[in-house]
C-alpha angles and dihedrals in degrees: 000000000000090000093058093044091052096245094117125070116213115212120219094237095046110128093014108061100001125044117259115239089226093058113098127182108227131196122245093254092067089062099034101056096056090045090051089051093050093049094044094048093047091050089049091054092046092050091050095048101041114068122225131209093244121045093209092056092049091048089051090054092046093050094045096050092039091055091045089053093047094047094049092046090049089052091051092049094044093051095029096132090061092053095052116089109230106182120199125191122225112263092215095076102054120135116261107200 
């Protein structure tokens, strides 16, 4: 927000030689859980749309991928604050006019 209001001064070398204050190192789980949800939901849609020879086998696939989708979405909602990027600018580089 400070960047858009003009309170923050961006240096020319920021992000190249010095680390940007908006850059955050994230763990693998922050990328893995959304990818798991996308794969599980797409497999759920495929198992619903493509018919199988046996109805019980198709229902097993639908239930499995449906539950995988629900569980990964529940994980994302439960730990939603951790998945949202909340950038903060360094307070040391504010304008002093």
